[in-house]
C-alpha beads as a LAMMPS data file, in Angstrom:
LAMMPS data file: protein, C-alpha beads

473 atoms
472 bonds

1 atom types
1 bond types

-500.0 500.0 xlo xhi
-500.0 500.0 ylo yhi
-500.0 500.0 zlo zhi

Masses

1 110.0

Atoms # bond

1 1 1 -167.115 -235.671 100.581
2 1 1 -166.807 -234.222 97.109
3 1 1 -169.706 -234.249 94.618
4 1 1 -168.534 -237.411 92.873
5 1 1 -168.259 -239.305 96.153
6 1 1 -171.751 -238.109 97.216
7 1 1 -173.246 -239.431 93.970
8 1 1 -171.577 -242.823 94.303
9 1 1 -172.648 -243.021 97.913
10 1 1 -176.303 -242.194 97.089
11 1 1 -176.465 -244.756 94.280
12 1 1 -174.974 -247.458 96.506
13 1 1 -177.374 -246.676 99.327
14 1 1 -180.374 -246.827 96.975
15 1 1 -179.192 -250.163 95.586
16 1 1 -178.682 -251.612 99.085
17 1 1 -182.073 -250.363 100.296
18 1 1 -183.820 -252.011 97.345
19 1 1 -181.947 -255.251 97.898
20 1 1 -182.909 -255.363 101.560
21 1 1 -186.543 -254.607 100.704
22 1 1 -186.515 -257.549 98.309
23 1 1 -184.913 -259.647 101.019
24 1 1 -187.765 -258.755 103.319
25 1 1 -190.378 -259.866 100.776
26 1 1 -188.836 -263.145 99.787
27 1 1 -187.059 -264.159 102.959
28 1 1 -188.131 -267.449 104.560
29 1 1 -188.771 -267.815 108.274
30 1 1 -185.100 -268.641 109.038
31 1 1 -183.825 -265.342 107.590
32 1 1 -183.161 -262.545 110.055
33 1 1 -183.865 -259.007 108.905
34 1 1 -181.664 -257.820 111.774
35 1 1 -178.722 -259.675 110.247
36 1 1 -179.332 -257.940 106.949
37 1 1 -179.235 -254.537 108.580
38 1 1 -175.964 -255.455 110.337
39 1 1 -174.450 -256.217 106.928
40 1 1 -175.711 -252.880 105.675
41 1 1 -174.045 -251.086 108.570
42 1 1 -170.712 -252.840 107.903
43 1 1 -170.853 -251.868 104.257
44 1 1 -171.682 -248.275 105.130
45 1 1 -168.770 -248.156 107.605
46 1 1 -166.278 -249.535 105.064
47 1 1 -167.470 -247.095 102.427
48 1 1 -167.221 -244.235 104.924
49 1 1 -163.649 -245.198 105.843
50 1 1 -162.634 -245.337 102.207
51 1 1 -164.194 -241.959 101.659
52 1 1 -162.379 -240.446 104.654
53 1 1 -159.028 -241.830 103.455
54 1 1 -159.487 -240.211 100.091
55 1 1 -160.569 -236.926 101.608
56 1 1 -157.988 -234.316 102.563
57 1 1 -157.983 -233.553 106.280
58 1 1 -155.866 -230.494 105.552
59 1 1 -153.968 -228.966 102.659
60 1 1 -152.284 -225.806 101.499
61 1 1 -149.392 -224.271 99.611
62 1 1 -145.754 -224.885 100.663
63 1 1 -143.922 -223.293 97.762
64 1 1 -144.610 -221.286 94.665
65 1 1 -145.660 -224.413 92.791
66 1 1 -146.043 -226.903 95.651
67 1 1 -149.141 -228.193 97.447
68 1 1 -149.221 -230.241 100.648
69 1 1 -152.084 -232.600 101.456
70 1 1 -152.786 -234.743 104.517
71 1 1 -155.313 -237.536 103.933
72 1 1 -157.323 -239.739 106.273
73 1 1 -154.712 -242.490 106.188
74 1 1 -152.150 -240.151 107.738
75 1 1 -150.159 -239.675 104.538
76 1 1 -148.651 -236.233 104.052
77 1 1 -147.932 -235.626 100.374
78 1 1 -145.821 -232.783 99.006
79 1 1 -146.643 -232.443 95.323
80 1 1 -145.674 -230.138 92.470
81 1 1 -142.420 -228.700 91.124
82 1 1 -139.751 -226.402 92.485
83 1 1 -138.392 -225.441 95.894
84 1 1 -140.184 -225.997 99.169
85 1 1 -140.807 -222.961 101.347
86 1 1 -138.418 -222.347 104.265
87 1 1 -139.689 -222.340 107.836
88 1 1 -138.140 -221.464 111.191
89 1 1 -138.535 -221.755 114.951
90 1 1 -140.988 -218.862 114.908
91 1 1 -142.643 -219.784 111.618
92 1 1 -143.382 -223.506 111.724
93 1 1 -144.384 -225.729 108.825
94 1 1 -148.195 -225.742 108.443
95 1 1 -148.423 -229.531 108.819
96 1 1 -146.637 -229.568 112.178
97 1 1 -149.949 -229.241 114.061
98 1 1 -150.973 -232.565 112.480
99 1 1 -147.869 -234.549 113.514
100 1 1 -150.012 -236.861 115.682
101 1 1 -151.951 -237.868 112.552
102 1 1 -149.003 -238.220 110.123
103 1 1 -147.786 -241.780 109.523
104 1 1 -146.037 -241.375 106.180
105 1 1 -144.477 -238.523 104.253
106 1 1 -144.356 -238.681 100.461
107 1 1 -142.332 -236.099 98.558
108 1 1 -143.188 -236.307 94.889
109 1 1 -140.664 -236.286 92.053
110 1 1 -140.347 -232.706 90.872
111 1 1 -139.797 -231.146 94.296
112 1 1 -136.264 -229.698 94.259
113 1 1 -135.566 -228.788 97.878
114 1 1 -136.641 -229.595 101.416
115 1 1 -137.170 -226.348 103.276
116 1 1 -135.595 -225.190 106.509
117 1 1 -137.258 -226.733 109.596
118 1 1 -139.688 -228.535 107.253
119 1 1 -139.923 -231.688 109.387
120 1 1 -138.424 -230.379 112.618
121 1 1 -139.239 -232.803 115.502
122 1 1 -141.492 -234.927 113.267
123 1 1 -142.468 -238.406 114.514
124 1 1 -141.579 -240.084 111.207
125 1 1 -139.097 -242.979 111.215
126 1 1 -138.311 -243.081 107.504
127 1 1 -138.618 -241.024 104.362
128 1 1 -137.622 -241.558 100.751
129 1 1 -136.017 -238.521 99.184
130 1 1 -136.795 -238.315 95.444
131 1 1 -134.023 -237.901 92.887
132 1 1 -135.249 -234.401 92.039
133 1 1 -134.173 -233.067 95.462
134 1 1 -130.863 -231.201 95.235
135 1 1 -130.831 -229.272 98.524
136 1 1 -131.855 -230.007 102.093
137 1 1 -132.036 -226.791 104.117
138 1 1 -131.050 -226.038 107.725
139 1 1 -132.511 -228.202 110.511
140 1 1 -134.920 -229.810 108.025
141 1 1 -135.157 -233.071 110.016
142 1 1 -133.678 -231.905 113.333
143 1 1 -135.004 -233.743 116.406
144 1 1 -137.109 -236.059 114.223
145 1 1 -137.468 -239.822 114.812
146 1 1 -135.744 -240.837 111.574
147 1 1 -133.996 -244.211 111.804
148 1 1 -132.428 -244.436 108.346
149 1 1 -131.669 -242.049 105.510
150 1 1 -130.058 -242.244 102.072
151 1 1 -128.394 -239.112 100.759
152 1 1 -128.520 -239.788 97.042
153 1 1 -126.018 -238.585 94.465
154 1 1 -128.183 -235.724 93.162
155 1 1 -128.182 -233.898 96.481
156 1 1 -125.730 -231.036 96.041
157 1 1 -125.955 -229.530 99.509
158 1 1 -127.013 -230.490 103.013
159 1 1 -127.267 -227.420 105.210
160 1 1 -126.419 -226.886 108.873
161 1 1 -127.997 -229.172 111.433
162 1 1 -130.083 -231.036 108.878
163 1 1 -130.252 -234.201 111.045
164 1 1 -129.366 -232.448 114.306
165 1 1 -130.086 -234.697 117.292
166 1 1 -132.003 -237.349 115.382
167 1 1 -131.456 -239.680 118.307
168 1 1 -132.873 -242.765 116.594
169 1 1 -130.831 -242.396 113.408
170 1 1 -128.789 -245.594 113.159
171 1 1 -128.033 -245.921 109.435
172 1 1 -126.887 -243.380 106.869
173 1 1 -125.945 -244.007 103.237
174 1 1 -124.054 -241.269 101.362
175 1 1 -123.588 -241.701 97.638
176 1 1 -121.643 -238.727 96.234
177 1 1 -118.395 -237.146 97.411
178 1 1 -119.521 -233.980 95.614
179 1 1 -122.336 -233.427 98.094
180 1 1 -121.550 -230.299 100.106
181 1 1 -122.026 -230.728 103.854
182 1 1 -122.440 -227.865 106.278
183 1 1 -121.705 -227.581 109.990
184 1 1 -123.430 -229.931 112.512
185 1 1 -125.304 -232.015 109.924
186 1 1 -125.244 -235.171 112.102
187 1 1 -124.487 -233.645 115.500
188 1 1 -126.206 -235.467 118.345
189 1 1 -126.930 -238.607 116.306
190 1 1 -125.984 -241.995 117.857
191 1 1 -123.744 -242.977 114.923
192 1 1 -120.635 -244.847 116.124
193 1 1 -118.798 -245.932 112.975
194 1 1 -118.193 -244.783 109.415
195 1 1 -116.651 -246.500 106.415
196 1 1 -117.027 -247.363 102.728
197 1 1 -120.077 -249.122 101.341
198 1 1 -120.197 -252.719 102.520
199 1 1 -118.201 -252.068 105.681
200 1 1 -121.244 -252.577 107.880
201 1 1 -120.631 -249.249 109.602
202 1 1 -123.445 -247.003 110.811
203 1 1 -122.478 -244.480 108.156
204 1 1 -121.554 -245.928 104.767
205 1 1 -120.283 -243.913 101.814
206 1 1 -119.377 -244.356 98.160
207 1 1 -116.631 -241.713 98.156
208 1 1 -113.552 -242.596 96.118
209 1 1 -111.155 -239.631 96.241
210 1 1 -112.070 -237.385 99.160
211 1 1 -113.775 -237.094 102.509
212 1 1 -115.969 -234.017 101.952
213 1 1 -115.617 -230.972 104.182
214 1 1 -117.763 -231.192 107.346
215 1 1 -118.819 -234.751 106.469
216 1 1 -118.455 -236.088 110.033
217 1 1 -118.287 -232.725 111.803
218 1 1 -119.484 -232.947 115.432
219 1 1 -120.295 -236.676 115.200
220 1 1 -119.295 -237.017 118.828
221 1 1 -120.287 -240.699 119.109
222 1 1 -118.018 -241.883 116.290
223 1 1 -115.304 -244.194 117.598
224 1 1 -114.227 -245.642 114.239
225 1 1 -113.687 -244.078 110.829
226 1 1 -112.378 -246.305 108.038
227 1 1 -110.745 -244.290 105.272
228 1 1 -110.102 -246.472 102.213
229 1 1 -107.014 -246.387 100.030
230 1 1 -107.460 -243.990 97.130
231 1 1 -108.751 -241.120 99.238
232 1 1 -106.450 -238.152 98.553
233 1 1 -108.073 -235.382 100.577
234 1 1 -109.491 -234.997 104.071
235 1 1 -111.727 -231.927 103.736
236 1 1 -111.864 -228.879 105.965
237 1 1 -113.484 -229.734 109.331
238 1 1 -114.275 -233.201 107.946
239 1 1 -113.622 -235.006 111.238
240 1 1 -113.906 -231.984 113.531
241 1 1 -115.532 -232.578 116.892
242 1 1 -115.442 -236.399 116.724
243 1 1 -114.884 -236.587 120.462
244 1 1 -115.115 -240.379 120.686
245 1 1 -112.306 -241.033 118.204
246 1 1 -109.106 -242.285 119.884
247 1 1 -107.095 -243.131 116.760
248 1 1 -107.416 -243.140 112.985
249 1 1 -105.335 -244.576 110.164
250 1 1 -104.831 -242.473 107.058
251 1 1 -103.905 -244.318 103.832
252 1 1 -100.731 -243.417 101.956
253 1 1 -102.854 -241.971 99.150
254 1 1 -103.776 -238.926 101.267
255 1 1 -101.955 -235.766 100.134
256 1 1 -104.127 -233.082 101.768
257 1 1 -105.424 -232.624 105.307
258 1 1 -107.765 -229.636 105.509
259 1 1 -108.218 -226.703 107.862
260 1 1 -109.518 -227.905 111.255
261 1 1 -109.696 -231.432 109.874
262 1 1 -109.225 -233.009 113.335
263 1 1 -110.032 -229.985 115.458
264 1 1 -111.650 -230.761 118.827
265 1 1 -111.109 -234.515 118.537
266 1 1 -110.683 -234.491 122.285
267 1 1 -109.984 -238.242 122.655
268 1 1 -107.508 -238.590 119.756
269 1 1 -104.256 -239.963 121.185
270 1 1 -102.060 -240.723 118.179
271 1 1 -101.901 -240.248 114.428
272 1 1 -99.420 -240.624 111.563
273 1 1 -99.699 -238.246 108.626
274 1 1 -98.871 -239.796 105.211
275 1 1 -95.679 -238.641 103.490
276 1 1 -97.533 -237.030 100.581
277 1 1 -98.974 -234.289 102.799
278 1 1 -96.939 -231.071 102.544
279 1 1 -98.778 -228.745 104.955
280 1 1 -100.367 -228.800 108.383
281 1 1 -103.087 -226.232 107.850
282 1 1 -104.567 -223.779 110.301
283 1 1 -106.039 -225.396 113.447
284 1 1 -105.569 -228.920 112.057
285 1 1 -105.344 -230.383 115.580
286 1 1 -106.906 -227.507 117.526
287 1 1 -107.910 -228.570 121.057
288 1 1 -106.817 -232.200 120.674
289 1 1 -106.093 -232.223 124.381
290 1 1 -104.917 -235.840 124.764
291 1 1 -102.866 -236.094 121.556
292 1 1 -99.526 -237.515 122.683
293 1 1 -97.952 -238.910 119.548
294 1 1 -97.851 -237.612 115.996
295 1 1 -95.634 -238.609 113.079
296 1 1 -95.218 -235.789 110.592
297 1 1 -94.676 -236.487 106.869
298 1 1 -91.203 -236.254 105.335
299 1 1 -92.462 -233.858 102.633
300 1 1 -93.954 -231.416 105.117
301 1 1 -92.890 -227.864 104.288
302 1 1 -95.305 -225.709 106.288
303 1 1 -96.979 -225.689 109.709
304 1 1 -99.677 -223.013 109.747
305 1 1 -101.090 -220.779 112.472
306 1 1 -102.450 -222.699 115.457
307 1 1 -101.998 -226.098 113.785
308 1 1 -101.382 -227.691 117.209
309 1 1 -103.184 -225.110 119.327
310 1 1 -103.923 -226.397 122.847
311 1 1 -102.505 -229.882 122.245
312 1 1 -101.762 -229.819 125.941
313 1 1 -100.610 -233.465 126.254
314 1 1 -98.035 -233.363 123.460
315 1 1 -94.577 -233.682 125.043
316 1 1 -92.279 -233.865 122.016
317 1 1 -92.397 -233.608 118.261
318 1 1 -89.923 -234.119 115.414
319 1 1 -90.139 -231.814 112.418
320 1 1 -88.673 -233.127 109.124
321 1 1 -85.988 -231.570 106.940
322 1 1 -88.252 -230.259 104.176
323 1 1 -89.879 -227.754 106.528
324 1 1 -89.444 -224.158 105.381
325 1 1 -92.165 -222.291 107.291
326 1 1 -93.477 -222.642 110.841
327 1 1 -95.939 -220.001 111.965
328 1 1 -94.985 -218.205 115.164
329 1 1 -98.208 -219.441 116.848
330 1 1 -98.060 -223.037 115.600
331 1 1 -97.673 -224.581 119.080
332 1 1 -99.570 -222.035 121.146
333 1 1 -101.094 -223.635 124.255
334 1 1 -98.881 -226.746 124.045
335 1 1 -97.945 -226.422 127.709
336 1 1 -96.526 -229.945 128.079
337 1 1 -94.307 -229.713 124.993
338 1 1 -90.741 -230.075 126.261
339 1 1 -88.751 -231.007 123.156
340 1 1 -89.012 -229.883 119.568
341 1 1 -86.547 -231.729 117.366
342 1 1 -86.141 -230.053 114.018
343 1 1 -84.166 -231.649 111.216
344 1 1 -82.749 -228.317 110.065
345 1 1 -79.776 -226.136 110.879
346 1 1 -80.300 -223.412 113.445
347 1 1 -81.502 -220.154 111.941
348 1 1 -83.116 -221.585 108.821
349 1 1 -86.583 -221.415 110.435
350 1 1 -87.305 -218.328 112.517
351 1 1 -89.530 -217.658 115.560
352 1 1 -88.531 -220.745 117.553
353 1 1 -90.069 -222.199 119.727
354 1 1 -93.222 -221.078 117.907
355 1 1 -95.202 -220.148 121.060
356 1 1 -94.564 -223.450 122.897
357 1 1 -93.955 -221.885 126.333
358 1 1 -91.792 -224.638 127.843
359 1 1 -90.119 -226.218 124.830
360 1 1 -86.441 -226.611 124.098
361 1 1 -85.554 -226.668 120.399
362 1 1 -82.868 -229.092 119.238
363 1 1 -81.471 -228.614 115.745
364 1 1 -80.372 -231.865 114.144
365 1 1 -78.297 -230.305 111.344
366 1 1 -75.569 -227.735 110.777
367 1 1 -74.376 -225.764 107.788
368 1 1 -71.110 -227.128 106.388
369 1 1 -69.087 -224.910 104.042
370 1 1 -66.309 -226.416 101.928
371 1 1 -63.422 -226.232 101.049
372 1 1 -61.494 -226.280 104.272
373 1 1 -58.246 -227.360 102.549
374 1 1 -55.939 -225.226 100.319
375 1 1 -56.601 -225.025 96.583
376 1 1 -53.825 -225.372 93.978
377 1 1 -53.025 -222.477 91.697
378 1 1 -54.449 -222.816 88.156
379 1 1 -54.043 -219.346 86.692
380 1 1 -57.832 -219.081 86.456
381 1 1 -60.595 -218.145 88.919
382 1 1 -61.098 -220.766 91.573
383 1 1 -64.740 -221.164 92.695
384 1 1 -64.694 -224.107 95.037
385 1 1 -67.420 -223.294 97.581
386 1 1 -69.866 -226.126 98.287
387 1 1 -72.457 -225.792 101.089
388 1 1 -74.310 -228.659 102.723
389 1 1 -76.868 -228.942 105.496
390 1 1 -75.532 -231.976 107.309
391 1 1 -77.008 -234.147 110.036
392 1 1 -75.038 -233.926 113.243
393 1 1 -74.952 -237.716 113.391
394 1 1 -73.586 -237.821 109.797
395 1 1 -76.484 -239.979 108.619
396 1 1 -77.646 -237.541 105.964
397 1 1 -76.522 -234.473 104.069
398 1 1 -78.366 -232.120 101.771
399 1 1 -76.204 -230.222 99.263
400 1 1 -77.448 -226.726 98.565
401 1 1 -77.700 -225.457 95.005
402 1 1 -75.844 -222.275 94.062
403 1 1 -78.261 -219.812 92.516
404 1 1 -81.244 -221.529 94.129
405 1 1 -80.252 -221.650 97.787
406 1 1 -77.349 -219.209 97.930
407 1 1 -75.154 -216.796 95.957
408 1 1 -71.354 -216.424 96.191
409 1 1 -69.192 -213.376 95.524
410 1 1 -65.467 -214.275 95.290
411 1 1 -62.461 -212.021 95.925
412 1 1 -58.719 -212.630 95.264
413 1 1 -59.428 -216.080 93.900
414 1 1 -56.855 -216.237 91.039
415 1 1 -53.388 -215.598 92.397
416 1 1 -51.508 -217.452 95.074
417 1 1 -52.499 -216.311 98.527
418 1 1 -55.703 -216.020 100.613
419 1 1 -59.028 -215.857 98.770
420 1 1 -62.455 -214.939 100.150
421 1 1 -66.057 -215.918 99.363
422 1 1 -69.076 -213.881 100.520
423 1 1 -72.144 -216.143 100.858
424 1 1 -75.684 -214.747 100.703
425 1 1 -78.511 -217.213 101.414
426 1 1 -81.729 -216.946 99.384
427 1 1 -85.204 -218.504 99.054
428 1 1 -85.705 -221.307 101.606
429 1 1 -82.472 -220.313 103.358
430 1 1 -83.071 -216.571 103.292
431 1 1 -83.359 -216.407 107.100
432 1 1 -79.666 -217.262 107.512
433 1 1 -77.193 -214.450 107.947
434 1 1 -74.600 -213.678 105.282
435 1 1 -71.383 -215.615 105.817
436 1 1 -67.772 -215.373 104.666
437 1 1 -65.527 -218.302 103.816
438 1 1 -61.773 -218.175 103.249
439 1 1 -59.475 -220.530 101.409
440 1 1 -55.812 -220.517 100.411
441 1 1 -54.447 -220.750 96.872
442 1 1 -51.019 -222.428 96.900
443 1 1 -48.395 -223.183 94.238
444 1 1 -48.685 -226.497 92.575
445 1 1 -46.577 -229.270 93.952
446 1 1 -43.715 -230.557 91.721
447 1 1 -44.963 -234.008 92.440
448 1 1 -47.827 -233.285 90.091
449 1 1 -45.474 -232.405 87.218
450 1 1 -43.911 -234.821 84.704
451 1 1 -41.028 -233.948 82.277
452 1 1 -41.378 -235.752 79.046
453 1 1 -38.230 -237.624 77.858
454 1 1 -35.941 -235.527 75.582
455 1 1 -35.286 -237.313 72.314
456 1 1 -31.706 -237.556 70.880
457 1 1 -30.392 -234.295 69.403
458 1 1 -28.206 -233.877 66.287
459 1 1 -24.660 -232.516 66.601
460 1 1 -24.389 -228.897 65.451
461 1 1 -21.128 -227.711 66.929
462 1 1 -23.098 -225.275 69.018
463 1 1 -24.775 -225.660 72.457
464 1 1 -27.886 -227.834 72.218
465 1 1 -30.890 -226.328 74.091
466 1 1 -33.944 -228.545 73.592
467 1 1 -37.268 -227.314 75.062
468 1 1 -38.415 -229.777 77.684
469 1 1 -42.083 -230.666 77.740
470 1 1 -43.550 -230.475 81.261
471 1 1 -46.905 -232.126 81.763
472 1 1 -49.333 -231.350 84.577
473 1 1 -51.241 -234.419 85.736

Bonds

1 1 1 2
2 1 2 3
3 1 3 4
4 1 4 5
5 1 5 6
6 1 6 7
7 1 7 8
8 1 8 9
9 1 9 10
10 1 10 11
11 1 11 12
12 1 12 13
13 1 13 14
14 1 14 15
15 1 15 16
16 1 16 17
17 1 17 18
18 1 18 19
19 1 19 20
20 1 20 21
21 1 21 22
22 1 22 23
23 1 23 24
24 1 24 25
25 1 25 26
26 1 26 27
27 1 27 28
28 1 28 29
29 1 29 30
30 1 30 31
31 1 31 32
32 1 32 33
33 1 33 34
34 1 34 35
35 1 35 36
36 1 36 37
37 1 37 38
38 1 38 39
39 1 39 40
40 1 40 41
41 1 41 42
42 1 42 43
43 1 43 44
44 1 44 45
45 1 45 46
46 1 46 47
47 1 47 48
48 1 48 49
49 1 49 50
50 1 50 51
51 1 51 52
52 1 52 53
53 1 53 54
54 1 54 55
55 1 55 56
56 1 56 57
57 1 57 58
58 1 58 59
59 1 59 60
60 1 60 61
61 1 61 62
62 1 62 63
63 1 63 64
64 1 64 65
65 1 65 66
66 1 66 67
67 1 67 68
68 1 68 69
69 1 69 70
70 1 70 71
71 1 71 72
72 1 72 73
73 1 73 74
74 1 74 75
75 1 75 76
76 1 76 77
77 1 77 78
78 1 78 79
79 1 79 80
80 1 80 81
81 1 81 82
82 1 82 83
83 1 83 84
84 1 84 85
85 1 85 86
86 1 86 87
87 1 87 88
88 1 88 89
89 1 89 90
90 1 90 91
91 1 91 92
92 1 92 93
93 1 93 94
94 1 94 95
95 1 95 96
96 1 96 97
97 1 97 98
98 1 98 99
99 1 99 100
100 1 100 101
101 1 101 102
102 1 102 103
103 1 103 104
104 1 104 105
105 1 105 106
106 1 106 107
107 1 107 108
108 1 108 109
109 1 109 110
110 1 110 111
111 1 111 112
112 1 112 113
113 1 113 114
114 1 114 115
115 1 115 116
116 1 116 117
117 1 117 118
118 1 118 119
119 1 119 120
120 1 120 121
121 1 121 122
122 1 122 123
123 1 123 124
124 1 124 125
125 1 125 126
126 1 126 127
127 1 127 128
128 1 128 129
129 1 129 130
130 1 130 131
131 1 131 132
132 1 132 133
133 1 133 134
134 1 134 135
135 1 135 136
136 1 136 137
137 1 137 138
138 1 138 139
139 1 139 140
140 1 140 141
141 1 141 142
142 1 142 143
143 1 143 144
144 1 144 145
145 1 145 146
146 1 146 147
147 1 147 148
148 1 148 149
149 1 149 150
150 1 150 151
151 1 151 152
152 1 152 153
153 1 153 154
154 1 154 155
155 1 155 156
156 1 156 157
157 1 157 158
158 1 158 159
159 1 159 160
160 1 160 161
161 1 161 162
162 1 162 163
163 1 163 164
164 1 164 165
165 1 165 166
166 1 166 167
167 1 167 168
168 1 168 169
169 1 169 170
170 1 170 171
171 1 171 172
172 1 172 173
173 1 173 174
174 1 174 175
175 1 175 176
176 1 176 177
177 1 177 178
178 1 178 179
179 1 179 180
180 1 180 181
181 1 181 182
182 1 182 183
183 1 183 184
184 1 184 185
185 1 185 186
186 1 186 187
187 1 187 188
188 1 188 189
189 1 189 190
190 1 190 191
191 1 191 192
192 1 192 193
193 1 193 194
194 1 194 195
195 1 195 196
196 1 196 197
197 1 197 198
198 1 198 199
199 1 199 200
200 1 200 201
201 1 201 202
202 1 202 203
203 1 203 204
204 1 204 205
205 1 205 206
206 1 206 207
207 1 207 208
208 1 208 209
209 1 209 210
210 1 210 211
211 1 211 212
212 1 212 213
213 1 213 214
214 1 214 215
215 1 215 216
216 1 216 217
217 1 217 218
218 1 218 219
219 1 219 220
220 1 220 221
221 1 221 222
222 1 222 223
223 1 223 224
224 1 224 225
225 1 225 226
226 1 226 227
227 1 227 228
228 1 228 229
229 1 229 230
230 1 230 231
231 1 231 232
232 1 232 233
233 1 233 234
234 1 234 235
235 1 235 236
236 1 236 237
237 1 237 238
238 1 238 239
239 1 239 240
240 1 240 241
241 1 241 242
242 1 242 243
243 1 243 244
244 1 244 245
245 1 245 246
246 1 246 247
247 1 247 248
248 1 248 249
249 1 249 250
250 1 250 251
251 1 251 252
252 1 252 253
253 1 253 254
254 1 254 255
255 1 255 256
256 1 256 257
257 1 257 258
258 1 258 259
259 1 259 260
260 1 260 261
261 1 261 262
262 1 262 263
263 1 263 264
264 1 264 265
265 1 265 266
266 1 266 267
267 1 267 268
268 1 268 269
269 1 269 270
270 1 270 271
271 1 271 272
272 1 272 273
273 1 273 274
274 1 274 275
275 1 275 276
276 1 276 277
277 1 277 278
278 1 278 279
279 1 279 280
280 1 280 281
281 1 281 282
282 1 282 283
283 1 283 284
284 1 284 285
285 1 285 286
286 1 286 287
287 1 287 288
288 1 288 289
289 1 289 290
290 1 290 291
291 1 291 292
292 1 292 293
293 1 293 294
294 1 294 295
295 1 295 296
296 1 296 297
297 1 297 298
298 1 298 299
299 1 299 300
300 1 300 301
301 1 301 302
302 1 302 303
303 1 303 304
304 1 304 305
305 1 305 306
306 1 306 307
307 1 307 308
308 1 308 309
309 1 309 310
310 1 310 311
311 1 311 312
312 1 312 313
313 1 313 314
314 1 314 315
315 1 315 316
316 1 316 317
317 1 317 318
318 1 318 319
319 1 319 320
320 1 320 321
321 1 321 322
322 1 322 323
323 1 323 324
324 1 324 325
325 1 325 326
326 1 326 327
327 1 327 328
328 1 328 329
329 1 329 330
330 1 330 331
331 1 331 332
332 1 332 333
333 1 333 334
334 1 334 335
335 1 335 336
336 1 336 337
337 1 337 338
338 1 338 339
339 1 339 340
340 1 340 341
341 1 341 342
342 1 342 343
343 1 343 344
344 1 344 345
345 1 345 346
346 1 346 347
347 1 347 348
348 1 348 349
349 1 349 350
350 1 350 351
351 1 351 352
352 1 352 353
353 1 353 354
354 1 354 355
355 1 355 356
356 1 356 357
357 1 357 358
358 1 358 359
359 1 359 360
360 1 360 361
361 1 361 362
362 1 362 363
363 1 363 364
364 1 364 365
365 1 365 366
366 1 366 367
367 1 367 368
368 1 368 369
369 1 369 370
370 1 370 371
371 1 371 372
372 1 372 373
373 1 373 374
374 1 374 375
375 1 375 376
376 1 376 377
377 1 377 378
378 1 378 379
379 1 379 380
380 1 380 381
381 1 381 382
382 1 382 383
383 1 383 384
384 1 384 385
385 1 385 386
386 1 386 387
387 1 387 388
388 1 388 389
389 1 389 390
390 1 390 391
391 1 391 392
392 1 392 393
393 1 393 394
394 1 394 395
395 1 395 396
396 1 396 397
397 1 397 398
398 1 398 399
399 1 399 400
400 1 400 401
401 1 401 402
402 1 402 403
403 1 403 404
404 1 404 405
405 1 405 406
406 1 406 407
407 1 407 408
408 1 408 409
409 1 409 410
410 1 410 411
411 1 411 412
412 1 412 413
413 1 413 414
414 1 414 415
415 1 415 416
416 1 416 417
417 1 417 418
418 1 418 419
419 1 419 420
420 1 420 421
421 1 421 422
422 1 422 423
423 1 423 424
424 1 424 425
425 1 425 426
426 1 426 427
427 1 427 428
428 1 428 429
429 1 429 430
430 1 430 431
431 1 431 432
432 1 432 433
433 1 433 434
434 1 434 435
435 1 435 436
436 1 436 437
437 1 437 438
438 1 438 439
439 1 439 440
440 1 440 441
441 1 441 442
442 1 442 443
443 1 443 444
444 1 444 445
445 1 445 446
446 1 446 447
447 1 447 448
448 1 448 449
449 1 449 450
450 1 450 451
451 1 451 452
452 1 452 453
453 1 453 454
454 1 454 455
455 1 455 456
456 1 456 457
457 1 457 458
458 1 458 459
459 1 459 460
460 1 460 461
461 1 461 462
462 1 462 463
463 1 463 464
464 1 464 465
465 1 465 466
466 1 466 467
467 1 467 468
468 1 468 469
469 1 469 470
470 1 470 471
471 1 471 472
472 1 472 473
């Protein structure tokens, strides 16, 4: 007890002793002195308990300006301002030896971080994180008994393994899409569903435009992720390692799918990528071993290194016409891939079949160079070449733009006879070899000429030689 408590205790004891003495003097025969002493003992016990609760069992420093205190009620209080000290497997938090006595943890407003391994394997089931906290360090609550947690909007970063194997964690609220998640934050937690606030999912979020990088990384128990309309970006590794996920629907608003976004989703069987996405980034579907069906977006222009690495159940894929770059290792490990249908002309994209060991590549377009028919003489340069990339089934044709997709150098293209055009492909078509096209310049047909009527001529006594007017229609 401190000095103040001792004084209060002494005064109370003196008062009680005097009262009992008076009781003994004035008590009638029916009054039991023994009963009075029992009352005294109860009072002393209650006072003692109150004193113990107010007295610190243990305390110490846990940061430059932070003090921790454990009281008799089992409340651990972290008080002060600034960052909490970091701990580790070899340097444990000083209160860990008192875990059997801790019932509640109170982190006071003013504390700005929760240190590494701070509550590693703690028996606590809940904790309120004050608004002043902006960082939660690595493995801060790993293996603890937490059942519910709210990651408020002021938390800027949650480090690796923060809630690693919290096997009782059944509800998570995440407020800000600007919170930065690290690897394995929720790995080993029994969380089975995720969706926007009000969805009733185990993990609920208030994100409006993006799924942050690593947000659900290694959440192996997740079988459902609801991504609301308005989300434009799936962050790097955002859904990586969600081994229980068999399918997912991406809204049309999505325009970016990050590096390793669905990597190691080993149960994912099918997915359609929205048309606004223009690139399959590195290792997007790495080790998605049962992925059998994927619909690529029409605006896709690039498939990066290892995008479909080890998608060993994928048997065929169709690549849209806007594609301009496929990395040579894009389909490495896709041993079951038999057919790659590419909506381009052969030669536009190099390195086929892009490391798919057993795949046959079918090109759905061809380059079509016009004109194929003779051109009529005009007395001026004739520049008739038009190039198209046409579907073999004639359902679509893309006309190339001279100066953007190719250059032409003409020869002998004024006079009647054979003319030549040397075609050099550039930019998106630069992989195509130079080509030559030939066309014939022929005299104009008389059928295209009209002689204007000759008006009456005056007699002169000499031969009349009017100049006929010949019109070319």
